[in-house]
LOLUMRO-563651 format. One record per atom (N, C-alpha, C): x, y, z. Coordinates in steps of 0.02 Angstrom, whole numbers, plus 50000, padded with zeros to 5 digits. Layout:
// LOLUMRO-563651
XYZ
...
//
This chain:
// LOLUMRO-563651
489705023249297
489745028749345
489415035049317
489155039149361
488855045449341
489395050549323
489165056049293
489645061249274
489975064349334
489595065249390
489885068149450
490415063549480
490285057049480
490775052349507
491415052449465
491345052449399
491935052649357
492335059149368
491975064649376
492325070949388
492695070849454
492395067849506
492725067349571
493345062849567
493295057349530
493885052949523
494455056549489
494305060149435
494825063949400
495105069549445
494665072649485
494905077949530
495365075149583
495205069249610
495635065949659
496325064549629
496325061549568
496965059849537
497375065949520
497045071249494
497415077249472
497685081149532
497245082749579
497475086849636
497955082849681
497805076449692
498245072449733
498925071449701
498925070249635
499565069349601
499985075649602
499675081449589
500045087749591
500295089149661
499885087649712
500095088849781
500695084549800
500675078149782
501245073749797
501865075949759
501785078249697
502355080749658
502685086649693
502285091249719
502565097049753
502865095249821
502635089649851
502905087649916
503545083449910
503725081449849
504335077749841
504935081849865
505435078649895
506005082449924
506355086749872
506285093349880
506625098049836
506925103849874
506785104249940
507065109649980
506715116249972
506075116349951
505705122549941
505105122449987
505085126850037
504545126950086
503885129250054
503915134050008
503305136549976
502965131049935
503355127149900
503075121549862
502745116549909
503045115449967
502755110650014
502085112950040
502015119350056
501375121950080
500835121150027
501005122749965
500515121849911
500335114549902
500835110249908
500715103049901
500255100449955
500345102750017
499895100650071
499185102950057
499105108950031
498435111350015
498095107149961
498475105349909
498185101149856
498025094149881
498455091349923
498305084849952
497685085049996
497605090450034
496995091250073
496375091550030
496425095149973
495855095349927
495695088549898
496225084649881
496115077849855
495775073449907
495975074249971
495655070250024
494915072250032
494765078650023
494075080950027
493655077849971
493945077549910
493595074349855
493485066949868
493985063749900
493895056649917
493315055649966
493255060050016
492705059650063
492035060550028
492015064949979
491395065749940
491225059449903
491725055849877
491605049449844
491345044249894
491665043849952
491475038850001
490765040050028
490595046350040
489935047850068
489375047550016
489565047149952
489055046649900
488885039349884
489085034749927
488945027649916
488215026049928
488035019549923
487335017449934
487085019450003
486455021350006
486165023650069
486045018050119
486075011650096
485935006150142
486505004950191
487095007650177
487655006750223
487565011350284
487745008750344
487675012650405
488135018650403
487895024250428
488295030450426
488925029750468
488855026650527
489445025650569
489965021350536
489755016150500
490225011950465
490575015650409
490195019950373
490495023750319
490995028850346
490835032050402
491295036850432
491925033250456
491845027350487
492425023650511
492865021450452
492545019350397
492935017650338
493315023750312
492985029550312
493325035550289
493915037350331
493855036550397
494415038150441
495005033350429
494855026850424
495385021950412
495715023150345
495305024150293
495585025250227
495975031750224
495735037050258
496105043350259
496785042550292
496805038750347
497445037450381
497915033650335
497655028750298
498085024850252
498355029350196
497925033550167
498145037850112
498645043050136
498495046250193
498955051350219
499635048250238
499625042350268
500255039050285
500645037050223
500295035050170
500635033350107
500975039450077
500635045250079
500945051350054
501565053050095
501525052450161
502105053750203
502675048850189
502505042750172
503015037650158
503445039650099
503135042150045
503515043549984
503805050549982
503635054850031
503885061750030
504385063250086
504565058350127
505035059450181
505755059250155
506175063550183
506885063350166
507285058650211
506995056950268
507325052250315
507045045250302
507465040450281
507205033750265
506915030150326
507165031650386
506885028450446
506175030950457
506065037450450
505395040150457
504935037450403
505195036550342
504795033650289
504575026550305
505025022550334
504845015750353
504315015750409
504365020350455
503865020650509
503185022950483
503175027550435
502535029450405
502245023650365
502665019650335
502415013650300
502095008850349
502355008450410
502035004350462
501335007050477
501255013650476
500585016450487
500115014550431
500365014250369
499955011950313
499715004850325
500175000550348
500004993550360
499464992950414
499534996750468
499044996350523
498354998850500
498345004350462
497705006850437
497385001950389
497784998750347
497514993650301
497244987650339
497574985750393
497324980350435
496634982150464
496544988450483
495894990550507
495354989950454
495524991550391
495044990750336
494864983450326
495364979050333
495224971850327
494754969450383
494864972050442
494424970150498
493704972350486
493614978150455
492934980350439
492584975750390
492964972050350
492684967350302
492664960250329
492764959450394
492764952850427
493314948250399
493864951150378
494444947350354
494984947450408
494844943950463
495294944250521
495974941350505
495994935850467
496634932750451
497084937450411
496784940750360
497184945450320
497434951250362
497024953650409
497224959150452
497824957250495
497794951250526
498344949050568
498964947450526
498854944350468
499424942350426
499804948450400
499444953750380
499794959550352
500194963150406
499944963150468
500324966250522
500944962050539
500864955450543
501424951150561
501964951250506
501754950650443
502234950150388
502574956750375
502184962150369
502484968550350
502754972350410
502314974050458
502544977950516
503014973950560
502924967350565
503334963450610
503964960550580
504024960350514
504604957150483
504934961650431
504564963550379
504874967150324
505104974150345
504684977850381
504874984550402
505464984250451
505464979350495
506034978650541
506684977250502
506634973050450
507224971750408
507444978050372
506964982050347
507134988350315
507524992850363
507294993350424
507624997650473
508334995250488
508424988650494
509094986050506
509554987650448
509324986650386
509744987850328
509904995350322
509404999650334
509525006850329
510045009050381
509965006650442
510435008750495
511135006150483
511195000350453
511854997450440
512185000350378
511785002050328
512075004150264
512205011650261
511875015650304
511945022850301
512215025550367
512785023050387
513075025350450
513355032450445
513535034650385
513845041250376
513335046750363
512685045150362
512175050250350
511735048450291
511255052950277
510785051650223
511115052050155
510875047950109
511135047850041
510805053350000
511105054849942
510855060149900
510165058549872
510025052049859
509375050149831
508825050449883
508995051149948
508485052249999
508335059750008
508815063949995
508715071150004
508385074549944
508485071749884
508205074549823
507845069049785
507235070549763
506835065649726
507105064949655
507105058749630
507335057449562
506725055649519
506645059149463
506085058149416
505415058349452
505265063749489
504625064049524
504025064449477
504115067949420
503545068649374
503335061949345
503815057849326
503645051249299
503315046849351
503575046949412
503285042849465
502585045049483
502485051649490
501825054149509
501325053249452
501545053949390
501095052849333
500845045649330
501315040949337
501115033949337
500655032249395
500805035149454
500375033949513
499675036949503
499625042749472
498965045849461
498545041749413
498855039149360
498485034849313
498245028549348
498695025449389
498495019449425
497935020949475
497975026649509
497445028449557
496775029449521
496785032449462
496165033449424
495845026849405
496255022149380
495995015549360
495725011749421
496095011849477
495875008149536
495225011049565
495195017749569
494595020949596
493985019549551
494075020049486
493525018849440
493275011649445
493745006849447
493554999849452
493214998249518
493495000949573
493204999649639
492505002549645
492405008749621
491745011849625
491235008149580
491455005949521
491005002249477
490794995649510
491264992149541
491094985849574
490644987149634
490774992549671
490394993949732
489664995649715
489554998749658
488885000649638
488544995449595
488834989549588
488504984249551
488594984549477
489064988549452
489184989049380
489794984749363
489774981449305
490324977149285
490934981449270
491504980249305
492104984249293
492364983149223
492724988049195
492984987149126
493504981749121
493864980149175
494384975049173
494164968649207
493514967349211
493264961349244
493404955249202
493534949349233
493644943249194
493014941049158
493114937549103
492544935249064
492164929849101
491514928949087
491124923649120
491424916749109
491724915549050
492024908949037
492614907749084
493024912849095
493604912049140
493374910849212
492834914249232
492564913149300
492304906149307
491954903549256
491674896749259
492234891649262
492774892749225
493334887949227
493664887949295
493744893749325
494064894149391
493624890949444
492964891449437
492524888549487
492474880949481
492564878349421
492514871049412
493194867649413
493734871349424
494404868249426
494454863549485
494834858149476
494934853249529
495444855849578
495264855749642
495704858249695
496034852249730
496664853249754
496994847949791
496754848049863
496904842849903
496654842549972
496874848450014
497484851150003
497714856850043
497284863050030
497074864049966
496674869749949
495944868849971
495734862549979
495044861450001
494954863150074
495484863150113
495434864850184
495254872250192
494884874050244
494654880950251
495214885650272
495284891050236
495674896950253
496364895450282
496454896850347
497124896450378
497394889350376
496964884450388
497194877550387
497444875550317
497084877750266
497304876250198
497954879650180
498044885950202
498664889550189
499254886150224
499164884350288
499704880950323
499874874250292
499374870450272
499504863950241
499874864750175
499684869850135
500024870950071
500744873150081
500864877450130
501544880050141
502024874550166
501794870450212
502254865750245
502214858750217
501824857550164
501824851050132
502054851550059
501754856250021
501924856749950
502494861649937
502544866949977
503034872249963
503524873050020
503664867750056
504124868450113
504824870250091
505054867550033
505724869050010
505784876549992
505294879149957
505304886349939
505304890650001
504934888550052
504904892450114
505584892550149
505924886850151
506584886550182
507094890450143
507064890050077
507534893850035
507444901350044
506814903650047
506684910850057
506954913150124
506854909250177
507114911050242
507874911250243
508194906550209
508924906450205
509194912450168
508874914350113
509094920150075
509044926550117
508504927350155
508434933250198
508974933250252
509124927450280
509644927050331
510324928850302
510484926350242
511124927850211
511164935350195
510624938450172
510624945550158
510764949650221
510454947650277
510564951150340
511294950550363
511574944450358
512264943450378
512734947450333
512584947550268
512994951450222
512994958850237
512404961550255
512374968650274
512784970150336
512764965550384
513154966550445
513904966450430
514114961750387
514824961250369
515054967550332
514654969950285
514844976050248
514894981950294
514414982650340
514434988250387
515034987850433
515204981850456
515784981050500
516434982850464
516494980950400
517094982750363
517144990250354
516584993550339
516605000850330
516805004350395
516555001850450
516725004850515
517465004050530
517734998150514
518444997050526
518885001450483
518695002450420
519085006750376
519075013950399
//
């Protein structure tokens, strides 16, 4: 990467991390305004990174990618800074939908549909049920006040720096620092596949799930059902008391 690109990556991580830290629930309106300003600056730096890509990409496609990615990033920030857990779950649904749009831009239709069905259609709904059943008396203290925000934001900033650097290096045709060795790639390409994995995409996934891993699938479904029933029983006892 060039020096300008590295500076933009560090600026995104630094300003975005500080902005998210200030937006963590602390009950201070002035801190929130400053945090929104820093997050806006980080998003501007991200747009500078996206628009500095190869010139062979269509401008409309790059702008559409920027809009989808901006929606995903903004929704992710709202997810971790909300004091209401129900609102946080709904913002997470927005992250899922924006990510599905990014998958569609890469012609990964199955991944786009799967992430919406699995996360927005199942996991987020389960989150909402558990939240509504477990917090009948109001919001908990850990939802109103952030715990260890500096540690969480610091780890997230380091992770964002590594991911951005690796993605930009791969996008520009440079070998990423954490890329697998050529020997590992050759072994994975020459490995013997079973008939379920030889089937194309969705057919292979369905065959693997319902032939080789059917027991694990049934056990996972049973565990989720038991957890839901347990939450309902606990909530009913609390209401009776």
